[in-house]
C-alpha angles and dihedrals in degrees: 000000000000117000094243093050092050091049091049092052092049091050091048093050093047091047091050092050092049090049092051092048092051092048091049090050091051091049089051092050092050090049092051093046093051093045099050103027104065123171114249116242114247115239113213116215116248093237093068092053091054094045095051098068091048091058091050091053092052094056113092121218114254111264126216089255094059092045090051091049092050091049092049091051091049092051092047092051092048091050091048090054093050093047093049091052091046092053090050091053096047097049117086134348121319115235131164096265093050092047090050091051093049091048091052090049092051091049093055120095117270094248092058092046091054093057094058 
């Protein structure tokens, strides 16, 4: 072996050993911290436990009328989205940049599309 190659191997081995010792020390510190520093359990006051069932009793079950109204609103919003995209497509000439923009808009989530 050449002297420089032997020196390089020795430095690499020493560096690897130092790295392993430091990692073992860090693992030991983490082990000791998790063993002796334990999170305290939260104690819920008794008043909240009594108040929770009262709130559940106040809520009324959803009737067929409210479910139908929610469904009607969802359908109307979906149709409004489709119509707005359709009007954007039909107005003006279609070039590559416009098609790219429309494709990006259609690929966005519905909440982002509604804000524009």
